N, C-alpha and C positions, 0 to 999 in steps of 0.2 A: 715534775716526774709523772704526774697523771697523764699529761699530754703525750709523753714518750710511750707510756703503756698503751695508749689508744692507737698510736702509729704502729706499734708491734702487732696489735690485733689486725689492723687494716692490711698490712703486708702479708700476713699469714693467709688471710681470706682471698686475696687477689691472686696469689701464685699457686693456682691449682695445676698448672702445667710445669711443675718444678723439675729442674734438671738436677739440682742438689736438694736433698731432703734430709733434715735433721729433726728427729721427733723424740722429745723427752730423753735426750742422751745424757748419760752420766759417765764420769771417769773418776775412779777412786784409786789412789796409790797408797800402798802400805809403806810407811816410813819408819825406820828404826834409828834411834840415836842413843848414844852412850850416856847413862845417867850416873855412873859410878864404876868402880873397879869390878869387872866381870858382870856388869849389869847393863842391859839394854832395854829401852822403852819402845814399845811398838804403838804407833798411832796411825790413823787413817787421814789422808789429806784429800779433800774433794776438789779436784781441779776443774771439773765441769759438772754443773748441777742442774739437771732437768732442762737442758738447752734445746730449744726448738726454733727452727727457721727454715725457709726455703729460698732458693735462688733459681730464677728462670734462665733458660738457655740464652746466651748472649749478653747477660747483665755484667756490668762491672761494679762490684760491691766492695766498699771499704769495711774492714773488720778490725775494729780498734778497741783499745782499752789499756789500762796501766800494766806495768810489768807484773807477771804472775796472775793475770786475769783468766788465763785459759786459752788464749789465742792459738799459740803453737800446738797445744794439746789437741785442740779442735782440728787443726790442719793435719796433724799426724793421724788422727782417727779417720779423716776424710780420705787420706791416701792409703790407709790400710797398715800403716806402721804400728799403730796402737789399736787395740780392740776395746770398744766401749764396755764399761761395767754394766750398763743397762741402757735401754732405749733402742732406737732404730735409725740406721744410716743408709742412704742410697745415693749413689752418684751415677747418673745415666742409667738408672735401674739396677745398678750393680751394688752388692754389699761389699764395701772395701776390704774388710778383714777376711772375708771368706773367699773372695775372688781377686786377690791382690794382683796377681800376674795379668789377668785379663784386663783389669782396670788400668794397669800401668801403661798400656798402649793408648789410652784415651785421655790421660792427664799429664800435665807438666808441673814440676815443682821447683821453686827456687827459694832456698833458705839463705837469707842475707849473711848470716854468720858462719855458714858451712858451705863448702863447695862440692859439687859433683864432678869437678874436673880432676884429671890426673896430675898431681902436683909437680912431678919431675919431667913430664912429657910436654912437648910443644902443644899448643892449644888445638891445632888441627888434628892431632892424634886422638884427643878426647872425642872430637866429632866423628872421626872414623870408627871409633869403638861404639859410639851411639848408633851409628849407621848399621853395624852388625848386630848389636844387642836387640834393637827394635826391629830388625829385618826390614828396614826402610827400602823401598824400591829405588834403584840407582838414580833414575831421572828425578824422582820426588826429592831424594836427599840432596842432589845437586841444586835443584831449584830453591829449596828451602835454605840451604847453606848460603848460596849466593845472595839471597834476599836478606838474610840476617847479617851477613858480613857487610853488605852495603849500608843498610839502615842503621846498624849499630857501630859502623866504622871500625871493623875488626881486621881489615885487609893487612895492615902492617904488623898485626899481632899473631897471626896464624902460626908462625914458626918460632914463636917465643915460648920458652918453658913457662908453665902456669905460675911457678914460684917466683918468677921475675916480673909478673904483672902487678900493677898497682891495684888497689882495692876497686877503684872505679872500672878499670879494664877487666878485672876478673869478674865483676858483677855483670858486665855486658856479655862476657863470654859464657857465664852460667845461664843467662836468659836465653841466649842463642841455643845452647845445648838442650834446654828444656823444650824448645819449639821445633826441633828438627823432624820429629815424627808427627807433626800436625795435631797436637792435643786439642781436644774439644774444650777442656777446662784447664786453666792455669792458676796454680796457687802461688802467691808471692808473699813470702814472709820477710819483711823489712828489705825489699829489693834495692832501696836507695840509701841504706845505712852507710855513713861515712863517705858518701860521694860528694864531689864538688858540684857547684852550680851547673856547669856545662854538662857534666856526666848525667846529672839528674834530668836535665832538659832532654837529652838524647833518649834516655830510657822512657820517660813519660811520652814523648812523641812517638816512639816505636810502639808502645802499648796501645795508644789511641788508634794508631793506624791498623794494628793487628785486630783489635776489636771491631773497628769499622769495616774492614775488608773481609775478614774471615768469620766474624761473629763468635770469636772465642770468648767463653765465659771466664771471668777473672774474679778471684777472691783475693783481695789485697789487705795484708796486715801491715801496719806502719805506725810510727809515732810522728811522722811528718804530715801535718794536716794539709800541706800544699799538694802532696801526692793525691790525697782524697779530693781536694777541691778541683784539681785539674783533670782527674780521671773518672771519678765516680759520681753518679747521680744519687746513689743511695749509700747510707752508712749504717752499720750495726755496731753497737757498743756492748762489750761484755765486761763484767766486773765480778770477781769472786765466782766465776764460772756460770754466771747467769746473764741472760740478755736483758739489758736495761733500757735499750733504745733501738729502734729500727725505723729509719725514715730519711728524709733529706738532711744534708749537713746544716742548713740554715735552721732547721727545727731543733737540732742538737744544741746549737749555740743559744737558741731561745730558751730551751729547757734548762740549760746550765747558766744562762745569763752571762756568757763569757765575753771577754773584751780583747781587742787587739791593742797593741801598744805602739805608738809612734814616737820614736826617739829623735829629737830635733836638736841640731847644733846651730846656734846663732852666732853672729859675728862678735857679740859682746854680751855680757851679763845683763839680763833684763828681768823685770817683774814677770810673774806667770802670764803667758800669752792668753788671749781671749779668742777662742775659735768656736763657731757653732758646732753642735753635736759632738764635742770632745771636751775632756776636762783634764787639767794638769794635775798629775798625782805626785810629781817629784821634780825638784829643781836643784841642779848642782852647777853653779857657775853659769856658763853660757849654754849648758845642756839642759833640756827639759823633756820630761816624759808625759805624753798625752794618751789617755785611754779613750777608746770609742767602741761601740758595739761591734762584735765580730761579724755580724751579718751585713755591716755597712761598708761601702767602698771607702778607701783612704783618699781617693782623688779630690773630693770637695775640701777635705781638711787640709791637704797639701796645697791646693790652689789658693786657699785663703791665707795660709801661712806665707807662701811665696809672695803674695800681693801686699801683705801688710807688715811683714817682719824681715829683718836682714838675715835670711836663711843661708847657711853654709852647706849643711849636709843633713840627711835624715835616713832613717831605716825603719821598717815595719817589722814588728815581732808578733808572730802568731800566738794565739792562746795555747797554753799547755793543756793537752787533753786530759791529763791526770787531774789537773786543778778543776776542769769542767766537771768531770765525773764526781770528784770529791764534793763539789758544791751541790750537785744533784742529790747525792746521798745525804748530805747534811740537811738539806731542805726536807727530804723525805722523813728523816728522823725527827725533825721538829714538828712536822705535820702529823 
């Protein structure tokens, strides 16, 4: 945990040219619950607690943590939907809560479990509405729409009512809608939730290209570590409203000593396999579970297994980010 704190300090010092600035921000909600007949108890819930970080223009940053950690609350404050209880926020020099309309023309937002598309209208009609709402010049709108339709493979979906789209199709449609006005920063809250492998690959490829070609700043919240690994060079971890880690993903795995799991199916039941840099943690008939450090490639383990054992099938399971954070906190409590 000490290593994580050191990385937090390092990143704050390096990003003096911050595009997104969060300085000792707090968000407190008043919650009322019934405690008896005609009685209600009022208490305060601190969703974000003295949170500070910066993001430079053009960065792609993963913003992760367990459910209820404060991720979505942070994004809502950065977009101006919520006003912070204390602290200072700036996005491109703009105070989100005070100049929300001005900021809206410079940001794009995708909430994975909510859509900005019009439910009963064809997909293309949502784009036409965005064209008018953002007052996008016609040539720019057509160029951006054509590009999004091509890269996200939306051509066959434009005349389909949004309610008839699958979750993966709708997510691609939402991402396109968020980009029609050329936002400088894109907030993605669980953009690949519920998507199949093919749809996830399409979305990730599109985001990589968007960042490389246009320098769009991306803040990505997700529970899928593969999103982070394939898109972000930096990851921030929030828990109980506080930033507990800021640095490369490999450093997070080291701080939490997390492990990936290789699930192996053999032709027949065998004693626990012996493979360098991995250990068997479970055996059920011909299936065995091997744990190895999360920062390590699975390729050498798989190669040795294939060469020395009758391998039928295998799969790799990524570490649970909630388990990683829980272990970080457990070690902090002990120390």
